[in-house]
C-alpha positions, 0 to 999 in steps of 0.5 A: 359577140365573140364566137371563139372560132379561131385558134388565136381567139381561143388562146386569148380566152384561155390566157384570160381565163374567160369562163364563158368561153367554156360554152364554145370549146375545151383545150387540151395540153399535149404534155399532160394528156389533160383537157380543161375548160377555159376559166380553169384555175390550173397553171397556164400551159404553153401555147405551143402545147395546146390543141382545141376541141369543140367538145369534151367528147372529142377531146376524150376521143383523142385520148385526153382525160378531164382535168380534176380541178375543173372536173370537165364540168364548168358552171353553166353560165347565165348567158347559156341558160338564158339562150337555151331558155329563150330558144325553148320559148321561141319554139313553143310560141311558133305555130310551126317548128322554126328551123335551126337557122331561124332560131339562130337568126332570132337569137343572134347566134350561129345555128351550129353553136345553138344546136350544141348548147341546146342539146347539152342543156336539155338532152334534146336537139331543138328539132326533137324538143319541138316535136316533143312539145307538139306531141304534148300539146296534141295530147292535151288538145285531144284530151279536152275533146273539143273540135275534130282530131284534124283541128287538134293536129293543126292547132298543135303545129303539124302542117301536114296531117299525113305526116302526123299520122305516120308516127301517131301511134309512137307519139300517143301509144294508139291512133289519135281518135282512140286516144281522144275516145279514152282508148275506144277500140283498144284492148288492154289486159290487166290483172291485180296481184299481191307481191312482197311490195304490196299491190301490183297492177300489170297491164298489157297492150297488143305490143307488150307490157305497158305498165307495172304499177305498185301501191297499197290499195288495189282498187286505187290502181284499177281506178287509175287505169279506168280513168286513163282509158275510160272507153277501152276494152279492159279485160281482167281475170283472164286465166292466160294473162294471169300467167303473164302477171305471175311471171311479172311478179316473179321478176319483181321478187327476183329481178336478177332472173330477168323478164322475157316479155316485150315492153310497150314503152311510150314517152318523149324522145328524151324519156325513152333515151333515159329509160333505155339507159336504165334498162342497161343498169344490171341488178345490184348496181346503183347509178346517180342521176348524173351517171345516167345523164352522162350515158345519154350524152346530156351531162347537164340534163340531170334534172330532166333525167330525174323527171324522166325517172319519175314519169316511168310507169313500168316499175322494176322492168325499167329500173329507176329504183337503181338511181340514187343520189351522188352520195349514195343516199336513196332519193325519191321513188314514184312508188315510195322510198320504202319500196325502193329501199327493199328492192335495192336491198334485195338486189344487193343480197343476191348480187 
């Protein structure tokens, strides 16, 4: 298998327009200031005018801009899709997370190359993917309520309970025994109100606002909260907290005012990167899923970005409503297309 590690191998790939070499490098033309992927249909440059880079980011850091013909985004080769998919399946099948070197050996590819392709396709490093998968498996095991917490920790692939407990609250949002017990011992304040978008449920943990849910039926929103934390101490109709809810409702009605309250954001590594990028999009602006993928350094993870938006439970404060299709059309929204349209129209009018 060609690795395209030497300048001569790369030049031969450029001259032969080998599209699959795009998984390995880009080439830049000194005389035009443009970089392309191997396989680009642009006129073949002189060898003496070329320099090679490991990634588009490095080429851009050197002052080059993307070729308009190939747009700096070649089609993902079937080989790359298969390689990343095989790596994911290997990670999921192993009792303990495999090292990058072990994955590379199993897949007959260099660890460096695998790391670069995996992150470009999924938005996560293999290590972060393994961590997110283990955390997801643990949530499922704890949720079933079978066996001890220690058993669930080891079954999820953690070889050290002390290492797991060091980051347990970040992964689960609370200690594991409380998660298994439906939030037993956890205090969650909540209140339901009405805003121009319908019913709104606001919940707050000790760390901050953990959910802003929108819907048509106030009781359905409360039941969803009770189902998730059936044993938590749910405190409603608290006068002091209702002032917090009023502040949230005021923010929903006028997002440009901002929300000066801490958020308790809990998600996978990738989700939290997406949500942080969304929080940096100002009111009145619209971005595409591709734009967000670019901002987090994972331009090919557009579908994963869309899934992260759909998983967001903190409406408006994490403004996934500002994400639209590339053509500007309003796409799906967890709390309904009409609410998304109203939010965008309101922000446009105030900007």
